[in-house]
C-alpha positions, 0 to 999 in steps of 0.5 A: 510487537504489532505492526499495521501495514497498509498499501495502495491508497491511490488517492481514495481518502475516504477508504483511508479514513475507514482503515485508519479508524480500524487501526485505532480500534485494533491498536495500539501498534508499535508501528504503522507503515504504508507500502506505497502508491499513495495518490494516483487514480482516486479523487482526493490525492491531496487529502491523502497526503494531508492525512499522512502528514498529520500523522507523524507516527505513520511511516511511508515508502514509495511505490511505482505510481509515486515514482511515476508522478514524480517523473511526469511532474518533471517531464509532462504527460498527455494523460489528463487523469495523471495531470489531475493528480500532479496538479492536486498534490502540488510541488510540495506533494511531488517533493514528498513523494520523491523523498520516500524510501524504497523499503522499511525494516523493523527489528522486533524485540529479541531479534537475532538478526535480519532473519527475524526482521519485518521488511516492508516493500511495495512490490518485492525486495528488488524493485517496485514493478515485478509482482509477487503473485500468489501463484508464483513458485517458491523458486520464482519468489526466491529470485525476487528476494534479491538476496534479502533476508527477513522473517516476514515480508509485507507488500502490496502492489497487486491489490490482492491479499494473501499470506504464504510461507516461503522458506523462513519468510512469511509473505503478506500481501496486504492488498489495497486500501483504495481499490482491491482487484480480486473481486472484493471491493473491501478496504484492506490492510494487514496486522503482523504480530511478532511472537518473541518466544517462538521467534516468528511473525503471524499475520491477519488481513483486515477486510472492512466495508468500503464507503462506496456511495460517498466515494462515488459522489466524491469522484463525480464532484472532484473534477477527476477526468473520466469519473464514471470509468473510475467508479466502474473500476472501483465497483468491479474490483478486477483488472480491466483495460 
């Protein structure tokens, strides 16, 4: 079994196109899962949803910014860039984000139970906010598992890719499709492969060239507030205020 997991598209549909093209080239896959944060930040949030809606083979869960957009659609916001996204995706987009589940589990062939399964979440098995940073201790990570059992845990949220074993669980941060934050601007996603004979998962992080020039032109033409700031953050690929 092979599963492609991508996360944190954040409204960058051109980057999503690059990733989906590579998924097609690397396939076939038994499942494709998006680990949340679909729309907010980039210039083309509606286009991202249209792409996902055109692909019934893709499963999506929600992330923290998806829930945030649902909240501000109901309660309003003074932040123009957030209102841009809410207006762009429309009422049906908001309803779709509100309908997404928290997590998704995949039982591989020959599975002996939950300890063999792949669990996909946005940030951690407990909530969509607390980050599984790569420098956390094993004990700190166990606290965020919240009693969940899985052979592999795939997630995004912090936009930094890494693979790490903690006890019997393979942790796979697939980073971000839209805007990585470890100094490397590449588009990323993860491929998880189940070895039925060994009863274990392995993982590969795919790094792909980012369509920077096309995305910058799209940002400037989109009407997104503060376009140059968005471009700067995208190019720097690090966390800045």
